[in-house]
BALO-515245 format. One record per residue (C-alpha): residue in three letters; x, y, z. Coordinates in steps of 0.2 Angstrom, whole numbers, plus 5000, padded with zeros to 4 digits. Each point is the difference from the previous one (the first is absolute). Last residue first. Layout:
BEGIN
ALAXYZ/...
***
This chain:
BEGIN
GLY506050444904/ASP499650194999/GLY499250025017/PRO501649995010/SER500750144990/SER501750014992/THR500049834993/LEU500949865008/GLY501849944998/ALA500450015019/LEU501350144997/SER498650094991/ARG498849975013/TYR501150065014/ARG500550164990/ASP498150044997/ARG499649995018/GLN501550105005/GLY499450144988/ALA498349995008/PRO500750025018/LEU499549855011/MET499350035018/ASP498350074996/ASP499449924984/GLY500949835001/VAL500049985019/ILE498250065002/GLU499449914985/ARG500749835005/VAL499450025017/LEU498250034994/ARG500149864986/THR500249875014/ARG501249865004/PHE501350074987/LEU500449874987/TYR501449874998/TRP500649874987/GLY500949844997/HIS498749895008/GLY499050115011/GLY500550145012/VAL499150135010/ILE500650175004/TRP500050135014/ARG499649875013/HIS501650015011/TRP500449824995/GLU499850044982/LEU501150165001/TRP501449905009/ASP499949864987/LEU500050134986/ASP501650075007/ALA500849835001/LEU499549974982/VAL500750174994/GLU501749964991/ARG500750174993/GLY499850134987/VAL498550095007/ALA498949984984/ARG500849844994/ALA499649925017/VAL498250065000/GLN499849924983/ASP500949845006/PRO498849995015/ALA498549994988/PHE498550135001/ARG498149995001/GLU499350185000/ASP501250064988/MET501750075007/ALA500250175008/ALA499449945017/ALA501349864999/ALA501450134998/LEU499450105015/LEU499949845011/VAL501749954994/GLU500750175005/ARG499149985017/HIS500849835003/GLY501750084999/GLU499550145011/PRO499249905014/VAL498150035000/ARG499550125013/TRP499750144987/PHE498749894992/ASP499149975016/THR499850195002/ARG499350014983/VAL498749875004/ALA499650095016/GLY499850164990/THR498749924989/ALA498949975015/ALA500550165010/PRO499750114984/PRO498149934999/LEU499749924984/GLU499550084984/GLY501850024993/PRO500249815001/ARG498549964989/THR498449925007/GLN499049874992/ASP501149855006/LEU500050085017/THR498149985000/GLN498850154997/ASP498350035009/PRO500850115014/HIS501050114987/PRO501550095007/TRP500349905016/GLY500450115014/HIS501050175000/GLY501349975012/GLU501450125005/GLU501749924997/LEU500549865011/GLU501750025007/ALA501249864996/GLY501149925013/GLY500249834992/LEU498649925010/VAL498950144993/GLY500549964983/SER499749825002/LEU498250045007/MET499750104985/SER500649864988/GLY499049875009/ALA498450115000/LEU500350034981/LEU500249814996/LEU498649945011/ASN498750134994/GLY498950055015/ARG499450164992/THR501850054999/ASP499950185007/ALA498649975012/HIS500749835006/ILE501750085003/ARG499350145010/ARG498949885010/ALA501549895004/LEU501150145006/ARG498650065012/GLU499749835007/ILE501849965002/SER500350175008/ALA498649975013/ALA500649825004/ASP501850065004/LEU501349964987/ASP501449885004/ALA499249864989/LEU500250094984/THR499949864987/LEU498849895009/ARG498950145007/VAL500050084983/LEU499449844992/GLU498749985014/THR499350184997/VAL500049974981/ASP498949855003/GLU498850095012/VAL499950154987/THR499449874988/LEU501249934986/PRO499350004983/GLY499249854993/LEU500949844994/ARG498749894993/ILE500349815001/VAL499049904987/GLY499749825002/GLY500749824998/SER499649845008/PRO500450055018/PRO499350134998/GLU498550044989/GLY499749984981/ALA501050074986/GLU498649994988/ALA499450185002/ARG501750075001/LEU500549904984/GLN498550074991/GLN500450185005/LEU501849974993/ALA499349934983/PRO498850154999/ASP501450135003/THR499250135011/SER501550035012/ALA499550105016/GLU500849895012/LEU501750024991/ASP500849844996/THR500949855007/VAL499649824994/ILE500749855009/LEU499849834992/LEU500349865012/VAL500449834992/PRO499849835007/LEU499249924985/ARG498249964995/ALA499650184994/LEU501650034990/ASP499250024982/ARG498550105006/VAL501050125011/LEU501250014986/ARG498650054988/LYS499550145012/VAL501850065001/LEU500050004981/SER498450115000/THR500950125011/ALA501550014989/VAL498950044984/GLU499050135010/GLY501450115004/ALA501749985009/GLN499750155011/GLY498649915009/VAL501249865005/ASP500850115013/ASP501049855006/PHE499649834993/LEU500749875011/LEU500049814996/VAL500349895015/VAL500449824998/PRO499849845011/GLY501149854995/GLU500649894986/ASP498349994991/ALA500050195001/VAL501550014989/LEU499349884987/ARG498350105000/LEU501050164998/ILE500949934984/ARG498349954992/SER499350185003/LEU501650084993/ALA499949904984/GLU498250044999/PHE500450185002/ARG501449994987/ASP498949914987/VAL501249884991/ALA500149994981/GLU501650094999/ALA500949925014/ASP501149884991/ALA501349935012/PRO501850015003/THR500449955018/THR500150095017/ALA499150164994/LEU499350055017/LEU501650115004/PRO499650114986/GLU498550085009/TYR498850104990/GLU500449924983/ALA500249845010/LEU498249995003/ALA499549904984/ALA501649905002/LEU499549945017/ASP498349944993/CYS500949924985/PRO501349915011/SER498549935010/ALA500150025019/GLY500549865011/ALA501750085005/LEU499050165004/GLY499249925015/ALA500850105014/ALA500450184996/GLY501850054996/PRO499550114985/LEU498250045001/SER499950195005/ARG500550074983/ALA498649894993/LEU498750075012/CYS500450184995/ARG500049974982/ILE498349915000/LEU499350145010/ALA500650144988/GLU499449904985/ALA498750124993/ASP501150155004/THR498950164998/GLU499650015019/ASP501849945004/GLU500650184999/ALA499050045016/VAL501149895011/PHE499749825005/HIS500949905014/CYS500049814995/ASP500549875013/LEU500449815000/VAL500149925017/THR500549825002/ALA499549945017/GLY501149935013/GLY499350075016/LEU501350144999/ARG499450044983/ALA498250025007/ARG500650115013/ASP500950114988/CYS498550004988/LEU498850065015/ASP501250145004/GLY500150054982/ALA498150014998/LEU499850105016/ARG501450124994/THR499350024983/ARG498350045006/GLY500650125014/SER498850144999/GLY501250114990/MET498950014984/ASP498249965006/GLY499449835005/GLU499749824994/ILE500749835003/CYS499149864990/LEU500449825006/VAL499549874987/ALA500149815005/SER500649844994/HIS499849835007/GLY501349885008/SER499150015016/ALA501550035012/ALA500950134989/VAL498450094995/THR499450015018/ARG501750065006/TRP499950144987/VAL498350065005/LEU500550005018/LEU501550104996/ALA499050134991/ALA498950025016/GLU501550015011/LEU500750134989/HIS498450105001/ALA499949995018/GLU501750075003/ARG499750154988/ALA499450135014/PRO501549955011/ILE501350044986/SER501249865001/SER501750005009/ARG501850044993/MET501549905004/ASP501350114992/SER501649904999/LYS500249984981/ALA501149884991/ALA500049994981/GLY500649834996/SER498349944992/ARG499150154994/ALA499050105013/THR498350035006/GLN498949924987/TRP501049845001/ARG500849934984/ARG500549825002/GLY501649954990/HIS501049915012/ARG500350035018/VAL498350025007/GLU499449844990/GLU501549915006/ALA499750045018/LEU498249954999/LYS500549834993/VAL501249975014/THR498650045013/ALA498849884991/GLY501349864999/ASP500449995019/PRO501750045006/ASP501149855004/ILE500549985019/GLY501749965006/ASP500050135014/GLN501450104991/GLU498949994984/LEU498550075009/ALA501050155005/ASP500750034983/HIS498249994992/TRP499350135013/THR501550124996/ARG499849974981/TYR498150035001/LEU500250165010/GLN501350064988/LEU498849974985/ALA498650105008/ARG501350145004/THR500550014982/VAL498250004994/ASP499650155010/GLY498550084991/ALA498849995015/LEU499049864991/VAL501749914999/HIS500450025018/ILE498249945005/LYS500249854989/MET501649965008/ALA499350015017/THR498549894995/ARG501349874993/VAL501050015016/ALA498549975011/MET499449854989/SER501749925001/SER500050005019/GLN501849975005/PRO500150165011/SER498449965010/ILE499850135014/GLU501150134992/MET499349964983/ALA498250035006/GLN500650175008/HIS500750054983/ILE498349954992/VAL499150125012/ALA501250144997/HIS500049984981/ALA498149995000/ASP499950175009/PRO501250084988/LEU499149924985/ARG498250065003/GLY499549964983/ARG498349925005/ALA500649834994/MET501650025010/LEU499150045016/SER498949844998/ASP501649904995/GLY500850065016/HIS498549955011/ALA500049834993/LEU501949985002/LEU499950075017/LEU498749875005/ASP500949864992/THR501650055009/ASP499050015017/VAL499349834998/MET501749934996/ASP500850095014/GLN498649935012/ARG500449824994/GLN501950015001/ARG500050105016/GLN498849875008/SER501249854996/MET501550115006/MET499150045016/TRP499549825004/ASP501749934996/ASP500850145011/TRP498849975014/ALA500549825000/ASN501950044999/GLU499950115016/GLY501750075004/THR499650184999/VAL498250054996/ALA500150114985/PHE499250154991/GLY501050104987/ALA498549994988/MET498449935007/PHE499449964983/SER501050104986/GLY499650184999/ARG498850145004/VAL498449924993/LEU498550095007/ALA499950124986/ALA499749854988/ALA498349965008/ALA499450184998/ALA500650024982/LEU499349834995/GLU498250025007/GLY499349854990/ALA499049945015/ALA501149845001/HIS501550125001/LEU499250105014/GLU499649855011/ASP501749924997/ARG500950165004/ARG499050025016/ASP500349825006/VAL501950024997/ASP500050175008/VAL499449935017/VAL498750105010/VAL499849935018/ALA498250025005/ALA499649824995/GLY501149945015/MET501449874996/THR499449835005/LEU501049875011/GLY499649825001/GLU498549884999/SER499749995018/SER499850195000/THR501150155001/THR499750184994/ILE501450124993/VAL499950194998/ASP498449995011/GLU500950035016/GLY500850164995/LEU501650054991/GLU501250025014/SER499449885013/ARG499349884987/LEU501649994990/ASP501249975015/SER498849875007/LEU499949904984/ALA501950014999/GLN500149935018/ARG498749874997/LEU501049944984/SER501750005010/GLN499149905014/ARG499449874987/ALA501849984993/ALA500749985018/GLN498649865003/ASP500349914984/ILE501950004999/LYS500850154991/GLU500949994983/PRO498450014989/TRP499650175008/LEU499350114986/VAL499449884986/GLY499649845009/ILE499350115015/LEU498850094989/GLN499449844992/GLU499849915016/ARG499050145008/THR498849984985/ALA499850144987/ILE498550114996/ARG500050154989/SER498649924989/ARG501349904991/ALA501750075007/LEU500750164992/ALA499750125015/LEU500349865013/TYR501849984993/ALA500350194999/LEU499350025018/LEU501249875007/ALA501550084990/VAL499650165008/ASN500149925017/LYS501649914995/ARG500850164994/HIS499650105015/ALA498750144996/ALA498849955014/ARG501450025012/GLY500150194998/ALA499750104984/VAL498550014989/THR500250124985/SER498750135000/GLY498450004989/ASP498849965013/SER501049865005/LEU501249944986/LEU501149854997/ARG501150024985/VAL501049864991/PRO501150064986/GLY499049964984/LEU498349934998/LEU499849945018/ASP499150155008/LEU499149965016/GLU498750135005/LEU499250035017/THR498650135002/THR499650035018/SER498250025006/MET499450165008/
***
């Protein structure tokens, strides 16, 4: 049986024979150095003069050649005759020796980033030295610089790929390794900052930047403009879906495996828009609790980190009778956007009724059509750089809003604008149906449909969350969760969260109506285990945040922070940040709403006494019933 020889240089040096570390004379430093030199030589061939010049330069010719012969004898006697062959041209490393550098390059060229990155264990030949040999030191430092650069580029590409799929913990580990290999890499520090921001930890992103900046400063190096700009954007006024600037979070959460492909597809559309300079429409459809808002928000956060202007509208049922709901939402998103300086004072004044910060100078807005003013301003913003317009749950805003979305698609067609439209898949709005039909196919647009999780999807989710369970228990729990939730992402996640917290699942009854979606199902009709999981999650909310959550459930569907603050008699922004991060609510520009109607109804109807509801609403200055105004 032939022996498998491996030479690993991408990190601390390892010489292995059939998986075991080689000892004896073959493992002497100069013998290993000889193998390393041949491994990286063109076609694995080096002349005797080259090898002597690097490894035995201080010896006279005959003594140096004797040392080379002895090294060759040591290697052949312990590793096999074919480890190195000789000829008149020089010495050649045998093809049977597996070198991790070659394998890395093959996998990288084939696009197998994960497999290639797994071979990188640290800086090239870390900790290896041949004492007193300056020529060897010069060669190794040159190779280390080259190989570390290749490894860093590989790790950055792999980290970007993981980040694009939402696998933040894995991406963080990969980029951290890249920074250890290349501490001064601006691309590595920018990627690491983006990962922390996407994880909600803005504070840690800025700390990372400061540490990197100070280290460069000590070496007399000026930081590059792109990294400085990103730090400023993170520090000042940017709103991330996961947390407001300054609200530090430490929970590096990963993606839902079943949704990774959807995020990759959405990012492909966005990158095409940014690169081509032409607009696209991306429709994201699915049942309530399928993750529409989360997917759209993840895409928006990544676009923001890429320098895009993101303007978002999250609609609620009351917007259906409001002809200008869309204009109001976008107007409130505009302050601080690039390009506003070139806007007509009349256009700005026309929108100032909805956002006073836009009224920079006195102007007559009476004769200006608000939608046309908005369209002209959006074109100016898009002239400055890529733009994302998010219309979340647009079906709730009625036909007027959807017709305005269609007009924006027409007006912004030749500009780098991505229009994201989320809604129920069952929506019958003619304008939305036409948008779907005209959205095209990725990467120039398209429709992403978020169907229910399969049993296999839930099994993978259980395996990732409860890794200590045996395979049979994982399969049994996954099938139970799937039966009680019909594969709904929101309910499956809640049930799994409850199990993780030690809750016992009540006896299951299965999905009540096989043909109904969650949006068509009332909380009382759902299996007790599904709604019970939401209640369990509620009781796990810290007491102070729980009080704010209850008060929020007593407000109208869209509520403002100051309303909740009046209801509980204290400042609540930190509480709302926590609730947003833990996916109870979603925020906009000066307002919030529950992520799904189901959760709002469970909290408001089951956890909040009627008398307390009326008290909260009275303190907030609202009518006694949410339906009254």
